[in-house]
C-alpha positions in Angstrom: 1.0 -20.1 -4.4 0.7 -17.0 -2.5 4.2 -15.4 -1.9 5.1 -15.0 1.6 5.9 -11.5 1.0 3.0 -10.0 0.1 1.5 -11.6 3.7 1.8 -10.6 7.4 3.3 -14.1 8.2 6.2 -13.4 10.6 9.9 -14.4 8.7 13.4 -12.8 8.4 13.6 -10.0 6.5 16.2 -9.3 4.0 17.6 -6.6 5.4 18.0 -6.6 9.0 19.5 -3.3 10.8 21.7 -3.5 13.9 18.7 -1.9 15.5 16.8 -4.9 15.1 19.6 -7.7 15.8 20.1 -5.9 19.3 15.9 -5.7 19.8 15.0 -9.1 18.9 17.7 -11.3 18.6 20.1 -10.3 21.6 19.5 -13.4 24.3 19.4 -12.3 28.0 21.8 -14.0 30.7 19.2 -16.1 32.0 18.6 -17.3 28.3 22.3 -17.9 27.5 22.3 -19.8 31.0 19.1 -21.8 30.1 20.1 -22.5 26.5 24.0 -23.8 28.3 22.3 -26.1 30.5 20.5 -27.9 28.0 23.0 -28.0 25.7 25.9 -30.2 25.6 28.2 -28.5 22.8 28.7 -24.6 21.7 27.0 -25.9 18.3 23.9 -27.0 20.0 23.7 -23.9 22.1 23.9 -21.8 18.7 21.4 -23.6 17.0 18.8 -23.5 20.6 19.2 -19.8 20.9 18.2 -18.6 17.7 14.9 -21.0 17.6 14.4 -19.2 21.0 14.5 -15.8 19.9 13.2 -16.3 16.9 10.0 -18.3 18.3 9.3 -15.7 20.2 9.7 -12.9 17.6 7.4 -15.0 15.6 5.6 -17.4 16.9 7.1 -20.0 15.4 10.3 -22.5 14.8 12.2 -21.6 11.4 13.5 -24.4 9.5 17.6 -24.5 9.3 18.0 -23.5 6.3 15.7 -20.0 7.1 18.3 -18.3 9.2 20.1 -15.7 8.1 24.2 -15.8 8.6 23.9 -12.3 10.6 21.8 -13.6 13.0 23.7 -16.4 13.8 26.9 -14.6 14.3 25.2 -12.1 16.1 23.7 -14.6 18.7 27.1 -16.5 18.4 29.0 -13.0 19.4 26.4 -11.8 21.8 26.9 -15.3 23.8 31.0 -14.7 23.4 31.1 -18.4 21.6 34.3 -19.2 19.9 34.2 -17.8 16.3 34.0 -20.4 13.9 31.2 -22.0 16.0 28.9 -23.3 13.9 25.1 -24.6 14.9 24.2 -28.2 15.2 20.8 -28.3 14.2 18.9 -31.2 16.5 16.5 -33.7 14.3 13.5 -36.1 15.0 12.9 -36.5 18.6 15.5 -34.6 20.1 14.6 -31.5 17.9 11.1 -32.0 19.1 12.2 -32.0 22.5 13.6 -28.7 22.0 10.9 -27.5 20.9 8.8 -28.3 23.9 11.6 -26.6 26.3 11.5 -23.4 24.1 7.3 -24.0 24.2 7.4 -24.1 28.2 10.5 -21.1 28.5 7.8 -18.9 26.2 4.3 -19.9 27.8 3.0 -21.1 24.4 0.3 -23.3 23.2 1.4 -26.2 20.9 -2.0 -27.3 19.0 -1.9 -27.5 15.4 -5.7 -28.8 15.0 -6.9 -26.1 16.8 -5.2 -23.8 15.1 -6.4 -25.2 11.8 -9.3 -25.1 12.5 -9.6 -21.5 14.0 -7.7 -20.2 10.5 -10.3 -22.1 8.8 -13.1 -20.4 10.3 -11.4 -16.7 10.3 -11.1 -17.7 5.9 -14.2 -18.8 5.4 -15.9 -16.0 7.2 -13.8 -13.3 5.9 -13.8 -15.0 2.2 -17.3 -14.1 1.6 -16.0 -9.8 1.6 -12.3 -10.2 1.0 -10.7 -12.0 -2.6 -7.1 -11.0 -2.1 -5.6 -14.5 -0.6 -2.7 -12.6 1.5 -5.7 -10.4 2.7 -7.4 -13.9 4.1 -4.1 -15.3 5.3 -3.4 -12.3 7.6 -7.0 -12.8 9.1 -5.6 -16.4 9.7 -2.5 -15.3 11.4 -4.3 -12.7 13.5 -7.1 -14.9 15.0 -4.2 -17.7 15.4 -2.3 -15.5 17.1 -4.7 -13.6 19.1 -5.6 -17.1 20.7 -1.9 -17.4 21.8 -1.4 -20.8 19.3 1.7 -21.5 17.5 1.2 -20.8 13.9 0.7 -23.5 11.3 3.3 -23.5 8.3 2.7 -21.1 5.8 2.0 -23.8 3.0 -0.5 -25.1 5.5 -2.4 -21.5 5.5 -1.7 -20.7 1.9 -3.5 -24.4 0.4 -6.4 -23.7 3.1 -6.6 -19.7 1.8 -6.7 -21.1 -1.7 -9.3 -23.9 -1.2 -11.6 -22.1 1.4 -11.8 -18.9 -1.2 -12.3 -21.2 -4.2 -15.0 -22.8 -2.7 -16.6 -19.5 -1.3 -16.2 -17.8 -4.9 -17.6 -20.5 -6.7 -21.0 -20.5 -4.1 -21.1 -16.5 -4.9 -20.7 -16.8 -8.2 -23.5 -19.8 -8.5 -25.5 -17.9 -6.7 -25.5 -14.8 -8.9 -25.8 -17.2 -11.6 -28.7 -19.2 -10.6 -30.7 -15.5 -9.1 -30.7 -14.8 -13.0 -33.1 -15.9 -15.7 -31.8 -18.0 -19.0 -33.0 -15.3 -20.7 -30.5 -12.8 -18.5 -27.9 -15.3 -19.0 -28.2 -15.4 -22.7 -28.0 -11.4 -23.1 -25.2 -11.1 -20.9 -22.8 -13.5 -23.3 -24.3 -12.1 -26.0 -22.4 -8.9 -25.2 -19.0 -11.2 -26.5 -19.9 -11.7 -29.4 -21.7 -9.1 -31.0 -20.1 -6.0 -32.0 -20.9 -2.3 -32.1 -20.5 -0.4 -35.3 -17.1 0.8 -34.5 -16.1 -3.0 -34.5 -15.9 -3.5 -30.7 -18.2 -5.9 -29.1 -20.7 -4.8 -26.8 -18.4 -6.0 -23.7 -16.1 -3.0 -24.2 -19.5 -1.1 -24.6 -20.2 -1.9 -20.9 -17.1 -0.7 -19.3 -17.4 2.7 -20.9 -17.0 5.5 -17.7 -18.6 8.7 -18.0 -17.6 11.4 -19.8 -17.8 15.2 -18.9 -20.7 16.6 -17.1 -22.1 18.0 -21.0 -26.3 18.0 -21.4 -25.4 15.9 -24.7 -22.8 13.3 -22.6 -25.5 13.4 -19.3 -28.1 12.1 -22.2 -26.3 9.7 -23.7 -25.3 8.5 -20.5 -28.8 8.1 -19.5 -29.0 5.8 -23.0 -26.2 4.3 -22.0 -27.9 3.1 -18.8 -31.2 2.3 -19.5 -29.3 -0.5 -22.2 -27.5 -1.2 -19.1 -30.7 -1.6 -17.0 -32.6 -4.0 -20.1 -29.8 -6.6 -18.9 -31.9 -7.4 -15.8 -32.3 -6.3 -12.1 -28.4 -6.2 -10.8 -30.2 -5.7 -7.3 -31.5 -9.1 -7.6 -28.8 -10.8 -9.3 -26.4 -9.4 -6.0 -28.6 -10.0 -3.9 -26.2 -11.0 -0.2 -23.0 -10.4 -1.8 -20.9 -7.7 -0.1 -19.9 -5.0 -2.3 -16.0 -5.4 -1.8 -16.9 -8.6 -3.2 -19.1 -7.3 -6.3 -16.1 -4.5 -7.1 -13.2 -7.3 -7.1 -15.4 -9.5 -9.2 -16.1 -6.2 -11.2 -12.1 -5.2 -11.4 -11.4 -8.8 -12.1 -14.1 -9.0 -15.4 -13.2 -5.1 -16.5 -9.0 -6.1 -17.0 -10.2 -9.0 -19.4 -11.1 -8.6 -22.7 -13.6 -10.6 -24.4 -11.8 -13.2 -25.8 -9.7 -13.6 -22.7 -13.2 -13.7 -20.4 -14.7 -16.3 -23.0 -11.9 -18.8 -21.5 -13.8 -18.6 -18.2 -15.7 -21.7 -17.0 -19.6 -20.5 -17.8 -20.9 -19.7 -14.5 -17.9 -17.5 -13.4 -18.3 -15.7 -16.6 -21.4 -14.9 -16.5 -20.9 -13.8 -12.8 -18.2 -11.6 -13.3 -20.0 -9.6 -16.2 -23.4 -8.9 -13.9 -21.1 -7.7 -11.4 -19.5 -5.7 -14.0 -23.0 -4.7 -14.9 -23.6 -3.7 -11.9 -20.6 -1.6 -11.2 -21.8 0.5 -14.6 -24.7 1.6 -12.2 -22.5 2.8 -9.0 -19.3 4.2 -10.5 -16.6 4.5 -8.0 -14.5 7.2 -7.7 -10.1 7.3 -7.0 10.5 9.6 -9.9 14.3 5.4 -11.3 16.9 4.5 -7.9 15.1 6.3 -5.4 12.2 4.2 -6.3 13.9 0.9 -6.6 15.8 1.4 -3.3 12.9 2.6 -1.2 10.9 -0.6 -3.4 13.7 -3.1 -1.8 13.8 -1.5 1.8 10.4 -0.7 2.7 9.0 -3.8 0.1 5.9 -1.4 -1.3 6.1 -3.0 -4.6 4.8 -6.3 -3.1 1.2 -5.0 -2.7 0.7 -5.0 -6.3 -0.7 -7.5 -8.3 -3.0 -8.7 -11.0 -6.8 -8.5 -10.1 -7.7 -11.8 -9.4 -5.5 -11.7 -6.1 -3.4 -14.2 -7.5 0.9 -13.9 -7.7 1.9 -12.2 -10.5 2.8 -14.0 -13.4 5.5 -11.3 -15.0 9.3 -12.2 -15.1 10.4 -9.7 -12.9 7.6 -8.3 -11.3 9.8 -5.7 -9.0 11.5 -4.2 -11.8 7.8 -3.5 -14.1 6.5 -1.9 -10.8 8.8 0.3 -10.0 9.1 1.2 -13.2 5.4 1.9 -13.6 5.2 3.6 -10.5 8.1 5.4 -12.2 6.1 6.3 -15.0 2.8 7.0 -13.8 4.2 8.9 -11.1 6.0 11.6 -12.9 2.8 11.6 -15.6 4.8 10.5 -18.9 2.7 8.2 -20.0 3.8 5.0 -20.8 4.4 5.1 -24.3 6.2 8.5 -24.2 8.4 6.8 -21.3 9.5 3.9 -23.4 11.2 6.0 -25.8 13.5 6.8 -22.8 13.4 3.4 -21.2 15.5 0.4 -22.8 14.6 -2.8 -22.6 10.5 -2.4 -21.8 7.6 -1.4 -24.2 5.0 1.5 -24.2 2.5 -1.8 -24.3 3.8 -3.5 -21.2 3.7 -0.3 -19.1 0.4 0.4 -20.0 -0.9 -3.4 -19.4 0.6 -3.4 -15.7 -0.3 -0.2 -14.9 -4.3 -1.0 -16.0 -4.1 -4.5 -14.8 -1.8 -4.6 -11.3 -2.6 -1.4 -9.9 -5.6 -0.3 -8.4 -6.9 3.0 -5.6 -6.7 -0.1 -2.7 -3.2 -1.4 -3.5 -1.5 1.9 -4.2 -3.4 3.5 -0.5 -1.6 0.5 0.9 1.7 0.9 -1.0 1.8 4.5 0.1 0.7 3.5 4.0 3.8 1.9 3.8 6.1 4.6 3.2 4.5 6.6 5.6 4.8 3.7 8.5 8.7 3.7 7.5 9.0 7.2 7.0 7.2 7.4 11.1 10.0 5.1 12.2 13.0 7.2 10.9 14.5 9.2 14.1 15.5 11.8 11.6 11.1 13.0 11.2 11.3 13.4 14.9 12.8 17.1 13.7 9.5 18.4 11.8 6.9 16.9 13.6 5.4 14.2 15.2 2.4 13.0 13.4 -0.4 14.4 15.1 -0.8 17.7 12.9 -1.6 17.5 9.5 -2.4 20.2 6.6 -4.8 20.0 4.1 -5.2 21.2 1.1 -5.2 21.4 -2.6 -3.3 21.7 -6.3 -4.8 22.6 -9.4 -4.3 19.8 -12.0 -4.6 20.3 -15.8 -6.8 17.6 -17.6 -8.8 17.5 -20.6 -12.4 18.4 -20.3 -14.0 15.4 -21.7 -14.5 13.7 -18.3 -17.2 13.7 -15.6 -14.9 15.5 -12.4 -13.1 18.3 -15.1 -14.4 21.8 -14.6 -13.3 25.5 -15.5 -11.7 26.8 -12.8 -12.8 30.7 -11.6 -10.0 31.0 -10.1 -7.2 29.0 -12.5 -9.0 30.3 -15.8 -8.3 26.4 -17.3 -10.2 23.4 -17.1 -8.9 20.3 -14.6 -9.3 19.2 -10.9 -8.0 19.2 -7.6 -5.4 17.1 -6.1 -6.4 17.5 -2.6 -3.6 16.1 -0.5 -3.1 15.3 3.5 0.0 16.5 4.6 1.6 15.3 7.7 3.9 17.4 10.0 6.9 15.5 8.9 6.1 16.4 5.3 5.0 12.8 4.0 2.0 12.7 2.1 -1.0 10.5 4.5 -3.7 10.4 1.7 -4.3 12.1 -1.7 -7.8 12.9 -3.2 -8.9 14.3 -7.0 -11.6 16.4 -6.7 -13.7 18.5 -8.9 -12.5 22.4 -8.9 -16.2 23.7 -7.8 -16.8 21.9 -4.3 -15.8 23.1 -0.9 -13.3 21.4 0.0 -14.2 21.1 3.8 -16.0 18.3 2.9 -12.9 16.1 1.7 -11.0 17.0 4.8 -12.7 14.4 7.1 -13.3 11.8 4.5 -9.6 11.6 4.2 -8.6 11.4 7.9 -10.9 8.2 7.9 -9.5 6.6 4.4 -5.9 6.9 5.8 -5.0 3.6 6.6 -1.4 4.1 7.7 0.0 4.4 11.4 0.0 7.9 11.8 -3.3 9.4 13.6 -3.6 13.1 13.2 -5.5 14.8 16.1 -5.0 18.6 14.1 -6.2 19.5 11.1 -4.9 22.6 9.5 -6.8 24.0 6.3 -6.7 27.4 4.4 -10.3 29.1 4.1 -11.6 26.4 2.3 -11.2 24.7 5.6 -14.5 26.6 7.2 -17.4 24.8 7.5 -20.0 24.1 10.3 -21.0 21.1 9.6 -17.1 20.1 9.2 -16.6 21.7 12.7 -18.8 19.8 14.3 -17.6 16.2 12.9 -14.7 17.1 13.8 -15.1 17.3 17.1 -17.4 14.3 17.4 -14.7 12.4 15.6 -12.0 13.7 18.2 -9.7 16.0 16.3 -9.1 19.5 16.4 -9.7 21.4 13.1 -8.0 24.9 12.9 -8.7 26.4 9.3 -7.3 30.0 8.2 -10.7 31.9 8.9 -11.4 35.0 6.3 -10.3 38.0 7.1 -8.8 37.2 10.4 -5.1 38.4 10.5 -2.6 35.6 11.6 -0.3 33.3 11.1 -0.1 31.6 7.7 1.2 28.3 7.3 2.7 27.1 3.8 4.2 23.7 2.9 5.8 23.5 -0.5 4.8 20.7 -2.8 7.0 18.2 -3.8 4.0 16.2 -6.0 4.0 19.2 -8.5 7.8 18.9 -9.0 7.7 15.0 -9.3 4.9 15.1 -11.8 6.5 17.2 -14.9 5.2 14.5 -17.4 3.0 15.4 -20.0 3.3 19.3 -18.9 1.6 18.5 -15.9 -1.7 17.6 -17.7 -4.1 14.7 -16.7 -4.1 13.2 -19.9 -7.0 10.2 -18.8 -10.8 11.0 -18.7 -11.9 8.1 -16.1 -12.0 9.2 -13.2 -10.7 6.0 -11.5 -7.6 6.5 -13.5 -7.3 10.1 -12.7 -7.4 9.2 -9.2 -4.8 6.6 -9.7 -2.8 9.3 -11.0 -2.8 10.9 -8.3 -1.8 8.5 -6.0 1.2 7.2 -8.2 2.5 10.7 -7.6 2.0 10.6 -4.0 3.7 7.2 -3.8 6.7 8.5 -5.8 7.0 11.9 -3.8 6.7 9.6 -0.7 9.6 7.6 -1.8 11.2 10.8 -3.0 10.5 12.2 0.7 11.7 8.8 2.8 14.9 8.7 0.2 15.7 12.4 1.1 15.3 12.0 4.7 17.7 8.7 5.0 20.6 10.9 2.9 20.1 13.4 5.2 20.1 11.2 8.3 23.7 10.1 6.7 25.1 13.1 6.6 24.3 13.9 9.8 26.3 10.6 11.3 29.4 11.6 9.0 29.1 15.1 10.7 28.8 13.7 14.3 31.8 11.2 14.0 33.9 14.2 12.9 33.5 16.0 16.3 30.4 18.5 15.0 27.8 19.4 17.4 24.3 19.1 16.1 21.3 19.9 18.0 17.8 19.5 16.9 16.7 22.9 16.1 19.2 22.8 13.7 17.4 19.8 11.6 14.5 21.0 12.2 15.5 24.0 9.9 16.0 21.6 7.3 13.5 19.9 5.3 13.7 16.9 3.1 11.9 18.6 -0.1 15.6 18.6 -1.6 15.2 18.3 -5.7 18.7 19.7 -6.6 20.5 16.6 -6.6 18.1 14.5 -8.0 18.3 13.8 -12.0 14.6 14.0 -13.4 15.5 13.9 -17.5 17.5 12.2 -20.0 18.3 8.5 -20.5 16.2 6.4 -17.9 19.0 3.3 -17.2 17.3 0.8 -15.6 20.7 -0.4 -14.2 19.9 0.5 -11.1 17.1 -1.9 -10.4 19.3 -4.9 -10.1 21.2 -3.5 -7.2 20.1 -4.3 -4.2 21.0 -1.4 -1.5 22.5 -2.2 1.7 20.1 -1.5 4.8 19.3 1.5 6.3 19.8 2.5 9.9 16.7 4.5 10.8 18.3 5.3 14.0 20.2 8.6 15.0 21.8 9.9 17.9 20.5 13.2 18.4 18.0 14.0 21.5 14.8 15.5 19.9 13.0 15.9 23.5 13.6 19.7 23.1 11.4 19.7 20.0 8.8 17.7 21.4 8.7 20.4 24.3 8.0 23.2 22.3 4.4 24.2 20.7 4.8 22.2 17.4 1.9 24.3 16.1 3.6 27.8 16.2 7.0 26.9 15.9 7.5 23.1 14.6 5.7 23.9 11.6 6.7 27.1 11.0 10.3 26.9 11.3 10.6 23.6 8.8 8.3 25.0 6.8 
């Protein structure tokens, strides 16, 4: 069963702020009068009004045990019912009449058969390209809400997504299986049994990635690809299969070893191995308290899970995912980290990082923090999200991999972590690219792959941003490209790098030679850095509130001079205690009683960014 927290299915948040209570659950005078006319007791009113406000917010009727005590108590105080009044939840026909009254007042349509038909149709259509049940449920939610219908129960949608996904995946696997000859199927299955000289199965050989671009490695790669080609025509096998589905199936096969794959049903086993062979032809490129609290607040940790799309079978997925993000984000490495973190082994951390974190999920988690940061009032002190700075940072690596080059500028091997940093200081997107490329070509790609709600329209870059084709594409895509033109005199904008301070492990060297794992290392680093920036912004806002209560006058211009890139108060080294993983923080307050309008009336490009940096 898919966890409801992993989907967009409307539910009560674990932490509801005072602002959200007033915004979503405060009954109007008309609503309070409407409930009083229909109910014969305060207790029944206190049941009807939360149901009304929840239906307006969620498009469904929560069960009585779902209502948080703070919501019910807020509604009671809002309509001035006596203290101690408890909601009296109706049952049977009385409950149905109350629901009908709520639907009429809201103007909603109750047609569960039609809602289920729309949900199943949308799931079936999208299951051909999407594999995670949570994604399929979200597609169904969007379709049903768009039709103005009341949502089916989550269990209904979950069972539907599971059944349809299984049916579609079985059909796809069968198709792949049947498009292969008996000889080709037997050849793939032999990879699980036959072993190379090093004692590993040839299946592991299929999963190897390219090494550094030397002539000997190139010849070795050609030999490897010739061997893959002899397995069969993967283009024929994958005919009509969506590329995202191929990637997901290949990822599931890549995460399993030979013994695990043998436990799969024969048709699925062959199909997953075929997708992995297809992927071999087209390889893809891609700090504990702060981490734990931001995970509680924003719930970015729920983005992660096994490649199958099922719920994680870990005893404590929250703790494991937070620790893994900390370890990988600091570039410490799992086995070195295990020497400093009690209660966890290097194998456990490495296993989780390899099998539960993908580039797609890391981007989604980064976007969650970007969106949460954008909703903080304090972020308006630094910008409004319409401008972004794009620049690269050299990262040391070993030489034996496909992307590493010896940088002429830095005189050492490595790659470039290319960041798109918002004018609110948060990192929108990060690439890991070779040293020798002209960085301008990645400016547009980073903007197009940015999946957050922050959509910049102006891009600042250094001289690497100069490119006539990129200028043209920027114009066609509707944003302003403003690089520093070589040999022009003028203002230079600087933005300190939080990511290098966070990624202190292994002396800053990226130890993995797999390009996908290198890209993941950059994204882990951005995720952890964004968590630090978000947490610092909350700490700054809390200090400002305390100063305001003490009678200080705080202007938005004062706050614009403060940066969330604060590090002196953060402990990076020593024994890493995990006790903070079990401490649930109080809800944070995104609101701040400061008028930031004067800042928006200024030219943010010349005033805001220059002062804040």
